[in-house]
N, C-alpha and C positions, 0 to 999 in steps of 0.2 A: 504493501500499501505504499508506502512511502515514496518508493518510483514512480506510483502514479501522479502523489503531491507534487512530486519534483517536475512531471510535465503538467501540470498544472498550474504551476507557477511559470513555469516557461512559457506558456498560454499568456498567462495575463499581461507579463513582459510585453511580450510580442505587440500583440494586439494596438496598445500604445504606438507602435515605430508606424514613420511614412511609407508610402508606397514609394517605389517598391523595393524596398529591403521588407515589407510586411509580409507579401506573398510567396516572398521565397524564402524567408525561414520560417512560417508554417508550414509552408512545403517539407524544409526539412524536418521539424517537429514532426509529419505526419509520417514521413521515413523511419525517425525514431520510435515513434509510439508503433508502430507499423514491426519492426526488427523484435522492441523490446518485448513484446506481447504475441505473439507471430500471428499480427491477425492472418484471417484468409484472402485470397484476392476477391471470391465469389463472395457473397453476401452468404454466412452460413448462420440458421436461427439458434442452432445450439451452441455457437459460440457465441453468438449475442445474446442470448438467457444469459449461459456461463458468465459472460464479461462484460457486468452491463458499464459501468461506470467507465472501461477504458473506451469502449462501442460509442459509449456517449462524449467522449470529450474527442471521441477520433473526429468522430460528426461534427464537434464545434467545431473543432477548428479547417478541417475539409470547408466550411460552409463561409469562415470569416476570413477564409482567399477571394484574389479580388481576383479571376480568372474569364 
């Protein structure tokens, strides 16, 4: 859970950053979360149900990007 808190803290720091750095940093954060929690490439209901907080953060980061 401590690792997730670190990612959440990083997310809140990044969202105050100006573009284009913001989207670049958010994309890197998504990659780091994906690697740390082995998030599957395709939507997986079983994974989502077992890792609700991780999936919620990952989706928030993805939505915050300006692409």
